[in-house]
N, C-alpha and C positions, 0 to 999 in steps of 0.2 A: 410335313405340314405343321405338326406339333412344335417342331424346332423353330420354324419360321414365326409362329405365333408367340412363342416365348421370347424370341429374339426381338420381335416388334414391341412386345410389352416392356422389355428391358430398355429399349431406345426411348419409349414414351416416358418411362420413369425418369430417365436421365434428362429428357427434354424439360419435363415439368419441374424437376429439381433446379435446373439452371434458370428456368423462367421465374421461379419463386424468388430468386436473388437478382433478377434483372433490375438495374438501377437506372433511373432517368433523372436528368437535371434539366431545369432547376428543381430543387426539392426544398420543402420547408419542414424543419424538425423542431421539436421542443427540447431545449437543453436542460441541464440540471438546475438552472436558475428559474426554470419555468418560462423562459423567453422563446418566442417563435423566431427561428433563425432561418433565413433563406440562403441556400447554397446554390449559386447560379451554375457552376460547372465543377467538375471533379477537381478537388484541390491538388495542387502539385508543389506548392511552396508554403510550408507551415512554420509558424513561430510557436514554440512551447513556452508559455509563461513559467511553468514549473517543469524542469527537465526530467523529473521522475516519471512524467507521463509518457516518456518514450517506451516504457514497459507495456503500455497499451499498444503502441505501434509494433512492438515485438510480437504481439499476438496476431496483429492484422497483416503484417508483412514479415514473414519469417526470414526471407532472404536478406533483407537489409532494413531494419527498423529506422535507420537514420536517413534513408534515401530522400524523404520529402522535407526534412527539417533544415531550414536555412538559418535559424537563429533560436537561441534558447537561454534560459538561466540554468546552467549546468550544475544543479544541486547534487547530483550523483557523485561528481568528482570530489566535492567537499565532504559529503556525508558518509560515503562508503567507498574508500579507496580500493579495497579488495575487489568489489564488484565492478568498479570503473575499470580496473586493470583487465578484468575478464572481458568486458565489452570491447575495449579498444584493442585487445589482442585479436578478437574476431573481426571487428570492424574498425580498422585504423583511421578511416575517413572521419569518424566521429570527432577526432581531435581538431579537424579543420572547420567545424561549425562555429559560427560566431557565438561566443559566450558573453552575455551581457553582464555577468558577474554580480547579479543581485540575488537576494534570498527569495523566500516563497511568499512574501507579503503583497506582491502585485506590482512592484516597481519594474518599469520598462524604459529603455532608452528608445523612445518612439522614432526619433529622427534617424537613429542608426538602423533600427528595424526596417524602416521604409526603404532604405537604400538597397535592401535585399529583396524588394518586390514581392512581399508575401501575398498569398490569396486566402489565408485563414490564420486566425490567432486562436489557439486552444489554451484556455486558462482554467485554473482551479477556482471553484466556487468561492473559497475563502478569500480570494484576491479581488472579488467584485467591488467592494467598497473603495479600495485604492484605485482601481482602474476607472471607476466612475468619477471619483474626486479629481483625478488627474486629467480627465477629459479624453482618455484614450479611446473609450468605446464610441463616443460621439465623433471623434476625429476619423477613426477607421470607418465608421458608417458613411461619412461623407465621401470617403475614397472607395466605397463599395467593397470593403474588406470585412467579412463577417467575423464576429467573435463568438466562439462556442465554449460555454462553460461545462466542464466535467467536474466530478467530485469524488475524491478518495479519502477525505478527512472529516467533513462536517457531518455527513450521514454515510459513513463508509460501508456499512453492510448492505444497505439498499442501493446506494449510488455507484459504488465502485464497479460492480458487474454491469450495471445499467449504462455506465459511461463507456465501457468497452463496446457494448452493443451499439450505443449511439454513434460513437466514432467510426465503428465498422460500417454503419449505414452511410455516413457522410463521405467516407473515403472509398466507397465502392468495394468494401471488404466485409459485407454483411454476413456472409456464411461463416467466416472466421470468428467474428464478434458474437454471433448467435451460439456457436459451438462452445465458446468459453463461458458465456452466460449460463448455458444449460449445465455445464460441468460444475460451475460455482454453486448453482442452486441445489444440485444433487449432493454436493459435499456439505452444504449448509444444513440440509435436511437431516443428514446423518448426525450432525452435532445437535440440532434442535431436538430430535427424537431422543438422543442419549441424555441430554440435559433434563428433559421432562421426566424421563424415567428415574434419573438419579435424584432429582429434587423431590419427586413423589416418595421415594424410599426414605428420604430424610425429613419427611413430614412438612415439606414445603420450604425448608430452610436452605438458603444459598450461602456459600462462603463469603465472608467479608474480605474484600481484596483491596490492597493498596498497591498501585502500580507506579513506580518511580521511573518516569521517562528520562532517558539519557542520563542514567545514574552515574554520578561521579565525573561527568564530562568536564566540569570546571575545576576539578581537583578534589582532594580529600575532605574539604570543608563544604562540599556541594551536596545539599539535601534539603528538601525532598520535593522535587518538581513533579506535578501530576496533571492529569487531564480531567475535565468536567464536561460531559455531554459533547464530546469531540474526540476524534482519534481513538486513542487506547480505551477511553471510557466506554465507547460503543462496542469495542471488541470484547472487553471484559463482560459486559452485559450479555452479549450474544453467546459467550462461552459459559454462561450460567453463574456468573459471579455478581456480587453487589459491589459496585465501584464506590469506594469510600470517598474518593476525591469529589464526587458529585454531591456528597452530603455537606461539604464544608466550603467549596468554592462557588463563587457567583460568576466569575469570568470563565471563558473556555479552558483556561489552563492557569496554573500558578503554583507557588511554593507553599507547602504546608509544613509548619514547624515540627521537628521530631517529637517534642512534648505532646503535640496534638495527635500525631500518628500513634504514639504509645498509648495514649488515652483511648483511641478508637479500637485498639487490640485487633489488628487484622489477622484473620485466619491464614491468609496467604499474602506474601509480599513478593512482587515481581519487579525486577530491575531490567530495564531495556538498555541495549547497548549496540554499538556499531563501530566501524573503523573510521572515525572522524579524522580529517586531515588538519594539521596545524594546531592541534590542541596539546600543547606541551605539558600542561598540568593534569591532563586527563588520566583517570584510573578506571575508565569505563570498561565494561565487558566488550572485548573486541569481536563481537559476533558477526558472522557472515562467511565470506569466502576465505580459503587458505588460512584457517585457524583451527587449532585443536582444542579438545576439551581440557587438556592440561593447561593451556594458556588461559582459557576462560576461568578455570578454578583458581589460578594464581591471581587473577583480577578480583575474584570474589573475596579473597583474603583481605585485600586492601579495602574493598567496599564495606565489608562486615566489621572492619576495625574502626569505622566511623562511630562517633558517640551515639549511644542509644540502641544499637542493634542487638547487643548481648542481653538487653532487658526485654526484647520483643517476644511476644507469644509465638509468632511465626518462626522465629529463630530456634526456640526451644522445641518446637514441634517439627523441625526440619522441613519447613514449607516455604523456603526462600528459593526463587527461581529466576532464570534469566531468559529474555526473549529478544530476538532481533528487532531493533528499534524501528527500522524503516517500514515495518508492516502497518504502522499507524496511518500511513499516507501512501498506500500501495494498492495497485489493482489486483494483486495476488494475496490480499489480506486474509482470505479464507484460511490460509496456512497459519497465520497468527491466531485466529479463532480456534483452530484445532489444537494448537500448542497450548493455549490457555485452558481449554476444556480438559485436556489431558492432565494438566497441573491441578486443576480444581477437583476433578473426579478421576483419580488415577485407576481405580478398580473398574469403573464403568467404561472407561475409554482405553483399556489396556491394549485393545486391538486396533486403535487409531494411530496412524503413523504420519504426523504432519510433515516431517522432512521428506518422506516418500511422496506425499501429495505435492510438495514444491517441485520435486524432481519430475513428477508426472506432468505438471504444468509446463515446465521447461521443455520436456521431451515431446509432448503431444501438441502443444500449442505455439511453441517458439522454437528458435534454433539456438538459443542461449545455452552454452555448455555448463554442466554442473561441475562439481569439484569434489575430489575424494576427501578433502578436509573442509567440507561445508558444515558449519556449526551454527544452527539457527536458534537452538534452545539449550538450556542447561539447568541443572539442579545443584544448588550449593551443597557441597559435601561437608563443610565445616559444621 
């Protein structure tokens, strides 16, 4: 009798667990732009305005994150050739998806998109002005094709995990989206608590940080592009740093002259890098898949040979670091936050392992394979 009771209780738990994630259409959700969006039926044919958002789909559909995608701007292929090779090795069909060949500004070939009969456009919040000015949102509304804004760049800490959760609900994968959201919040609390303790020890002082986004991508004369209240700026602040770019820029991003950088005397200098395709003059850190620390250190030598670096406080204090560039616009950006926190407060975060967190995300929430030569962060040895 006791066995039957426990068995019945187990069945009830399972039933209510499934019921909690039962999705009915039509549904109305609030997207990252604060718009009320009605989804009439479960989407089956999606257009991605920013192809990097397929990494959200990788969480929601482990077996094949590309299954629902009928058209996209394949920014992954251009911005991280190593990772793109990994994805197409696992899912060769990704090569067959219509690539509109635009960047991340919101451009779309609407006529071409419509030939693929989409039932949902997923777009990044930063593209909203362009999509509005081009009449894309109005045109799609007339055709009963909803536009859902997600966000991994404008308010990345708050919105990236919320976007995964939102898309999970819309695509009838709410359980997967919620699980990732909860994991993200748990990891973020570890960083938050550690930063509070570290800052308290230092009498409330935070390190002044200059983050050079895609350092050296245009060649040896390229310096010093950074972010203000956008992308990397938010990650720096979440990791306990004072983002110096926000003190001098008025636009979301821009170039700061080396003379000004030296004047600001950053305690920490971070260069972001990736494996950009077709950049013949690039001396950027080739961070990402299938790259070794030795290769990264070789790039550091070229980057630090640029004018001004030998006069920098951070150089003499051995506090120049590298970080995988794509985390600025990435649903797994918590890994970037962890990496920065470890750079800013090495003693306090000695037991934090950001690359391990990344591998945990891949293994637990996706089917994307990792790599033995995965290099996401580096510390300049020179």
